N, C-alpha and C positions, 0 to 999 in steps of 0.2 A: 315598733318599726325598726328601731335601732338594732334590736337583736336579730331581726330577719335579715336586714342588710348585711350585718356582720357575718351571719351564717353563709349568705350567698357569696360574700367576698372570700371567705375561707375555702368554700368549695371550689371556687374558680382557681384559687392558688393550688389546691390539692390535686385537681384533675391533671394538669400537665406534669406535676411531679410524679403521680402514679404512672402516667403514660411513659415517662422517661425511664422509670424503673423497669416497666414491662419490656421496653426495647432492649435494655441492658441484659435482662434475663434471657431473651430469645437469641442471643448471639452465642456461637459455638466457642466454648473455651478451649476444648481439647478433643481430638479424635483418637479414641483408643481402639487398637486392633487386637483381637484375641483369636488364637488358633493358628497363627502363622507358623509354618515350619520351614519351607524352602523359600517362600516369597518374602522379600523385604517389606517391612512395615511401610516404608516410604513409597514403595511401588504400589501397595494397596491404596494408600492415601491419594496417590497421583491419579488413580482411575476414578476417584469420587468427584462429584460435581460441587462439593462444598469444602471449605477450608476454615481453619480457626479464624474467628472474627466475623464469619458470614452469619446471617440470620437463619434460624432453624425454622423450616416449615414442612408440613407433610409432603408437599410436592417435591421439595428438594431432597428429602430422605428417599422418596420413591425413585427419583431419577438416579440417585447414587446407587441404590440397590440394583436397578436395571443395568447400569453401566458396569458394575462389578460382574454381574452374570454374563454380560455380553463378551467379556474377555475370554471366557472359556476356561479360565484357570481354576474355577471353584465349583465343587459339587453342591455346596449349600452356602448361602449368605444370609445373615440377619443384621439389619441396621435398626438400631433403636436409640432413643434419647434417655440419658441418665442425668437429669438436672441440666446443667449447662454443657455437659459433655455428650458426645455421640459415640456410642459403642458399636463396633463392627465385629461380629463373630463370623469367622469363615471356616469352611471345611474344604481344604485344597483337593483338587482332582489329582489322582495318582499319576505317576510317570510310567510310561511303557518301558519295561526292561527288555522284553524280547517280543518280536513279531514272527509268527510262524504260520505255515499252511499245512494241513494234513488232509490226505485223501485225494489230492489232485495228482492225476497221472497224465491227462491230456494237455494241460497247460502248466508250463514250468513255473517254479517259484519266482524266477527273475522277472517273468512277464507279469505275474500277479503283483509283485512288489512295485513294479513301475506303474501299475494301475491305481493302487491305493495311495492315499495321502498320509496315513499314519506311519510313523517310523519309531524305532527305539529312541529313547530320551525325549520323546514328544509327549505333551500333556494328553492324557486319556480323557475323552468325553464320550458319552453315549451317542450324542448326535453325530460325532465324527465316525464312530464305529458303524452307525447305521448308514451313513453316506458311503463308506467304503464297502459295506456289504452290498449295497445296490450297484456299486461299480463292478464288483466281482460277478454279481448275477448278470449284469449287462454284458460283461465280457464272455461269459458262457453262452448267453443267448446269441451273441453275435457269431459264436463258433458253432451254433446249431444245437445247443443242449439246453432246451427250455425246461427240462425236468430236473435240472441241477438244484441242489439244496445246500445252502451255506448257513452255518450256525456259528456265531462268534462265542467263544468261551473265554472268561476272564479268570486268571489264577492270581489270587492275592499273595503278595510278597511283603516282607518287612520293609520298613522305612517308606511306607506309602508308595510302593511300586507294584506293578502288575505285569504278568505275561499275557499277551493277547494271542489267542489261537483261533484261526478260522478253520473249522471242520467242514470239509466239502464232500458231498456225495454228487459226483458228476452226472451220473445217469447216462442213458443212451442218447445218441443223436436223435433229435426231433426231425423225423423225415417229412418230406413232402409226399403225401399219399396220393393226392390227386390234384391236377391242374385243369380247371374248366374255363370255358369261355362262353359268355352270354352275349347275344346280339350279332355274332358273326354269321354271315350268309355266304360270302364269296370264298372264304377259306375255312377248311375243316379244322377242328380242334387239333388234330395231329400236325397239320401244317404250322399252326401258330405256336405249338409247343416247341417246334424247331427254331422259331424266331427268338423266343425268350431265353434268357440265360438260366433261369431257374428250371430245374428238371424234376420229374417224378422219380421217387426212389426206386432203384432196381439193383439187383445183385451185382451187375457188372460195373456199377459206378463207384467201386471201392477206391479208385484213384482220384475221385473228384468230390468236391464239397458243394457242387451246384444243386444237389438234392436235399440240402438242409436249408431251413428258413433263414433268410437274411433280409431285414427290411430295406437296407440300402440296395440290395440286388433287385428287390421287387420294384423299387422306384426306377431303377435302371431299365427293368423290363418294360415299364410303361413307355419309356423313351424308345426302346427297340421296336416296340409295336408301332409307335407313331412313325418312326423312320421307315419301317417296312411298308406301311400302307401309303405314305406319301411318295415313296419311290415307285409304287405301283399305280399311282394316279388318283388315289382316294384323298382328295384335298380337304374334304370335310371331316375326315376321320378324327375321332377323339376317344380317349379312354375315360369312361365315366367313373369307374372305380376299380380298385385292386384290393381285394379283401383276403386276408389270411385268417382262417378260423382254426383255433387250437382245440384239439379233442379234449374231453374231460380228463383223460389220463395223462395229458401233457406229452404224449408220445408222437403225435403227428399233426400236420397241418393240411387243411383243404384250402387251396388257393383258387379264387374265382376272379377273373377279369371280365368286367362288363364293358362292352365297346359299342360304338356307333360307327359303322363303316361309311355311310353316306354313299353318294354316287361316284362313279369313276369318270375322270375327266381326261381329255386330250389337250395337247398344246394347240392353241389357236394361233393368232398372229404373233410373231416374234419380231420385235423391233428394237433398235438402238437409237437413242436420241442424245445429242450433246451440242452445246454451243461453243465447245473448245475448238480453237484453231488447230490446223495441221492434223486433225483427226478425220480419217476417212471412214465414215459411218458404214458405207457399203462393204468395205473390206472387213470391218469388225463384225458385221452381221454375217458375212460369208464364213468367217472363221469359227462361228459358234457351232457347236455340235448338236444344238437343239433344232428340230425341224417341226414345222406345223403338221399336225396329224398324228404325231407320236404320242404315246401315252404320257401324261404329265409325270414328271419326276423331279422332286425337290432337290435331290442330290445334283442333278444336272444343272439346275439353276445356280446352286452354290458354286459348282465348278466353273460355270460361265462367268460369274463375278470375279473369280480368281484370274481367269484368262484375260478378261477385260482390264483388270487392274494392272497386270503385268504388261500387256500390250500398250495401253495408253501411258503407263508409267515410263516405258522405254522411250517415249517421245518427249520426255522432259517434264511431265506433270507429276510432281512428287506428292501433291496433296489432292487426293481424289475422294469423291463421295459417290459411290455407285449403288443405286437402289433399284431393285426390281419392282416395278409397279404392276400389280396383278389386277386384271379385270375378269371376273368370273361370270360366265354365261350359263346359268343353271338350266336353261331350256335346251341349248345346244350341247351342254356338258363340255364346254371348252374353256380354257384359261388363256387369255392373252397376256403376254409378258412383255413389258417395255422396260429396257434397261436404261435408266436415266443417269448420264455421266456428267458430273459437274465438279468444279474445284471445291475441295473441302477446306475446313479451317487449317491454317498454317500452324501445324504442331510439330515440334522437334523433340527428339529423344534427349532427355536431360541426364538420365542415369539408368544403368542396367545393374540391377541387384540380383545376386545369385545366393540361394540359401538351401540348406538341406544336404549339401555335399560334405561328407566327412573325410573320405579318402581321396576322392577325385579332385584334382586341382581346378581352380576356377577357370583357368585358361582353356581346359579341355571342353568345358561347356560354353564358354564365351565365344569361342571361335565358330561354334555352330549357330550362333545367333546372327542373323543377317542384318541386324540393326545395331549400330554403335552410337555412343554419345555424340550428339550434334547432327545425326542423320534426320532427314524428314521421316516422320512416322508413317508406316505403311502396314495396314492390317494384313494384307496378303503375305508380306514378308514375315509378319509375326506368326501366322499359321504355319508357314513353311519352316520357320525356326523351331517350332514345337515338334514337327515331324522329324527334323534333322537330329534333334536331341534324343528323341525316342529311338531313332534308327541306330544310335550308338550301342544300344543293348545293355547299358550300364545301370539303368534305373528302373525301379518298379513303377514309379509314378513320376510324371512330368506335368507341371502346370506352369503356364506362362500367360501373364496378364499385364495390362497397362493401367496405371493409376495416375491421378492428377499430380502434376509437378508443382514446382514452387510458384508458377505463374500460369495463366490460362493458355499460353502458347507452348507449354512444355509438358511432357509426360514422362513418367518413370516406368520402366519395364521390370516386372518382378518375375524371376524364374525360380521356381521351387521344385526340388527333386527329392526323391527318396531312393537311396542306393540299394542295389542288390548284389549278391555274390557274383563275381566275375571269374573266379577261379574254378577250374574244372579238372577233376581227376576221373577218368573213365576207363572202364574195362569192358571189352566187348567180345562177343562170340557170334558166329554166324556160318552160313553156308551159301554158296552160289554155284551155279552150274559151271561157271568159267574158272573159279578159283578154288573150288572144293571147300573143305572146312577151314574157317578163319578164326583167328583170335587176335585182338588188338588191345593196346593200352596207350593212353596218352595223358599228358599233363599240360594244361594250358592256362594261361592268365591273359584275359582279353583287355585288362586295364592295368598294365604293369606299373607299379608304384604310383597309381592314380594319374598317369600321364596319357592314358588312352592307347598305349602301345600293346601289341599282340605278340605273345611269345608262346610257341607250341613245340612240344617234343613228342613224337609219336613212334610207336613200334607196332608192326603188323606181321603176324606169322600165319602162314597158310600152307596147304598141301602143295600149291603150285606157285606161291608168291610169298616173298619175305621183303619187308621194307622198313627202313628206319629213316626218319627225316627230322630236321630241326629248322624251324622258320621263325622269322622275326619281321614285324611290320610296324613302321612309324607312320601314322596316318597323316601327319602334318610335318613333312620333312622341311627343315630350315624355316619353320613357321609359315609355310606356304601350303595351299590346298593341293599338295602333291603327296601321295602315299609312296613310301619307299620301303624296301625290305630285301631280305635275302633268304635263300633256301639252301640247305646242305642235305644231300640225300644219298642213300645207297639202296638199290633194289635188285633182287634176283627173281627171275621168272622161269618157270618150267614150261617151255613151248614144244615139248617133244610130241605131243599129240597133234599139234597143228603143223609144225615145220621141222621136227626132228633136231632141235637144238635147245640149249639153255642160254639165257642172257643175264649178264650181271652188269649193272651200270652204277657208277658212282660219279657225283658231280656237284656243282655249285652254281647257283643262279643269283643274279641281281635284278631287281624289278622296280618299276616306278609306274604310277598311274595318276591320272588327273581327270577332272570333269571339264569338258568344253562348254557344255550347257547342262541344264538339269537332266536332260534325257540322252545326251551324247557324251561318252567318255572314251578315253584312250589309255592304253597301257603299253609299256615297253619292257623287254626282258632280255638280258644277256645270260647265256648258259654255256658252261664248259663242262663236258662230261666225257668219261671214258667208258666205252662199252667193250665187254669181253664175251665173245661168242664161243661157248664151250659145249662139250657133250654131244658133238655132232656124230651121229651113228655112222657106221661103215656103209650102211645101205641107204644113206640120205641122198637127196638129189645133188647133182653136181653144182647146181646153182646155190645150194646151201653150203656145201663143203668149201667152196672158194671164199665164203664169208668168214670162216673160222679165224680167230685171232683177236687182237686188241685194236681198237680204233678210238681216236680222239675227235670229238666234234666241238667246234667253237661257233656259236650262232647268236644272232641278234634277231629278235622278233617283235612285232607290234600287233596289237589287236584293238579294233575300234568297235564299240558297241552303241547302237541306237536302240533305246529301250523305252517303250511306251506301255509295258504291261502294268496292270493294276497291282500285281504282286510278283516278286521274283521267285517265290517259293511255291505258291499255289495260284497261278494266274487264272482268271475267269474272263478277262477281256484285254484287248490290246495286242500289240505285236512287238517283235524285236528283230533286229538284223545285226549280225556280228561278222566282221571280216578280219582275217588274220593273215600275216605274212611272216615268213622266217627265211633269213639268209644265212647260210653256213659257209664258212670258208675263211674266217679270220684266224688263220692258223689251223692246226689239226689235220685230219685225214679226209674229212668229208666236205664236199663243196656242192651245194644245191640251193635252189630257191623254191620255197613251198608257199602255196596260197590256199586258204580255206575260207568258206563262207557257210553260214548256217542262219536260219531264220525260222520264225514261228508266228502263227496268228491264232488268237483264241476268241471264241464266240460263246456267249451264253445263250443256249437254245431255249432253255426253260429253267425252272428252279433246280440248281445243282446239276443240270445237264450241260456239259462243257464240250464244245467241238474244238479240236486242235488240228491245225494243218501246218506241217513243218517240213523242213528239208534242209539239205546242205550238199556241199560238194567240195572237192579239192583237187589240186594238181601240183605235182612236184617235177622239177626238171633239173637234171644234173648239169653242173658247170664244168665242162671238160672231162667228165667221167660219169660212169654209170652210178645209179642210185643203189646204195647199200640196202640190204633186206630190212635192217632195223629202222630205216627211214621211210620205207614204203607204206602205203595204205593197206589195211586189211578190213574186210567187211564181213559181218555176220554176228551172231550172238545178240547182244543188246542193240546193236546198230541196224540189224536186219533180222527181226524175229522170224522163227521158222527155219533158220539156218544155223549151223553150229558156228562156234568162234572160228573166224578165218575160213568159214565154210564156202565162201563165194569168191570167185576170181581165178587168176592164173594159178595153175596147179601142175606139178610134175606127175603125170599119170603113172609113171613107172614106180614112183615111191609114195604117191599120194600126199606129197608135201606141198603146202601152200607157199608160194614165193612172193605174194604181194603184188600190188599194181602201182602205177604212177598217177592214176587218176581214179576218182570215184564220184558217184553221186547217189543220193538216197532221199526218199521222201516218205512221209507217213500221214495218214488221216486217221484220227482216233476220236472216239466219243466216250467221255467218262460220265457215268450216271450213278445215282443212288440205288441201293439194293432194297430200299424199303425198310431198312433197319434204322434204329436211332443213331443220330450223328455221332454220339459218344463212342459207338463201336469203331468208328474210323474206317469202316469198310466201304469200298466203292468198286463198281464194276467198270469194265471198258471193253469196247470192240474196236478193232483196228485193222488196217491194211498197210503193209510196208512194201516199198518197192525200191530198187536200186541196182547199181551195177558197178563193176570195177574192172580195170584192165590195163594193158600196155606194160608188160614186163620188159626190162632191159635185156634179159637173157633170151636167146633164140634157140635154145635146145629143142631138138625135135620132139622130145617127150613132154614139153611144156605146152599145155593147151590154154589158149586165151581167146575167148569169144567176145567178151564185152557185151554180151546180150543182157536184156532186161530180166531181172528176177523179181518175183512178187510173192507175197504171202498174205493170208488173212487169219485172224485169230481173235481170241477173247481172253480176258484176264481179270484178276482180282487184286486190288491194292488194299493193304491193311496197315494203317498207322497204329501199330500195336504199342502198348506201354513199354515193350521190350525192344522196339526198333521197327523199321519198315519191313514189311513182308510183301513180296510180289510173286505172283504165279501167273504165267502166261502160257496158253496153249495155242500154237500157231501151226498152220499147214501151208507148206510151200506149194503154190499153184503154177508158178512159172519158174523153171529151174533147168539146169543142165545135168546130164547124167553123172558128171564127175563132181558135182556139188555135194557137200555134206550137210544133211538136214538134221533137225531135231524137232520133236513135237512139244516137249514141255520144258520151260525155263523157269527155274525157281531160285529165289534169293531171299535170304533172311539175315538181318543184322541186329545187333543189340549193343547198347551202351548203358551201364548202370553203375 
């Protein structure tokens, strides 16, 4: 028993001693790094999860191995135990010596370098190369080249360096071979193809990229289809799917939109409700352009919200929450809309941040934002601010949003822009019936020094007209919403065929303009010019001969414009009225008062069928003297088609010279319509009738005939917005005229800038 007890006692003593020895043996004595060339040993050790003195375990070694691989610095790593030591054997990834692209012609090297992440003197890894390869492929696909092939090649160099070359076969553009629609009943496929921005490939689309596949554009097309149907009353419309199928040879896509049109609705009851004081609900309801019985239009609902926001906001309610509550009657196919107006949460603008502008100074953008720090937040002003910035024409992209501020009652406005080139150098050539062959050149900077200023120098040379002018405009003179500028000009005109004389004018103008409201603006202009009437032929009218010589005119004029057109360049709806007055006599040789008015109204009769009714008139009266011929009105040509330039009005029958009139009026009714060709052609037709008259010459020579009778013409024409400039051809026949009028059948004009 004694021996057994002694044995047990010795075992009990030995067990802890052996355990202690084992714990000592499992601790790291040293970490040895082998294979290091560029990377310091200490750097390698710092990435490991174990240090000398730590216990060694398989899990710890595995974590250290993964940690070293995760750095991306090593092509191979081995971590093993050598007794009490840990040995780390590494193979370093090479360093990129040079990065190059070969075979790329459509996308420049600089664009590709900006897209990839690898750079010279950066560690080379296969995963990074694969990532950049995918980036390049995506860039080519976004540019419409889905058949592009990119192969990375690695050239080994001494000192563990490599050259990385991306060999690129760009391939042809992947065209859109066919766009189809499934589920459409009310609109033909051809009509919907005009709605979407993506287009089928055709030979005439060489100036456009819309016929190449772009997934972002396809997503935008879904929204365009939705807007189109909602604007036409199809409130239940939805795009079920938009699928682009790539052909096996990667050369073309077949795009299919599956839609559900639903039923077409009309506006039912339109109402406005609010508990706000001082708000006349009846007046608000009367001001709305929405009427019961009209086809439902989501755009008009959005416009109504903006109108209500501005109207109620002007009564002192800075915080508004206007929501259209819609009740749909599927049986009657009507939609009742009730605009509920209530005070919204009191939120103030805390900060306005502007980003993305490199050359344009912040102030140019900030002054177009209708909200400043401390203002009550207003979504309507936010939308209008976005449009004002876009109207500058300085940016490719404008995004403006509001984000949460430092507290619940504060918001920050984020304005993000992407600049585009604002410098223009243009050369032009053309022909018109009135000026003959033309050539022009101009250099212009619309955002001078990034301050929003406009500087333009132009030169025009033609058979019958030469002109040089320099103009400068400061849009915010003295930091106010007043545009100011000047013009310096010199012009010569050959008027022999109209009135047997040549005219040369040289002058200088100062101008200023400002907005009174969003739709009402006024401009002022002071002009001093010298006119020289020369080249008067010996057989010219006596009324012309007495005008020969030099005359100085000093005048002040103003123009007021009320404009409610949906577009100033290609209006389809709305109207405008413009009134102008000029008073001459502040020194100089001419003294007169001139007034002119013109207006136009536009209607959309059907899709792309636009009716235009317009007209104008003017009157000039001399102050103590007769009106000089250079200040009188002339009618014909573009102002009264079917008649030659200055072909209508007082005329000396003995010499056939037009002597101008002291009053005129004119009107036109025209309908522009599509020609059944794709919209990319830019071709439109028109039919029109022009009418007008002019009369009352100061001269009472017996040979001058002045009837003041009505003239009228009817005609048709073609308008082409060609890639080389606008082309207009009009054929007009005078149906009411005098025997002494000069008529013309065809008027042609062509211009180009490139």
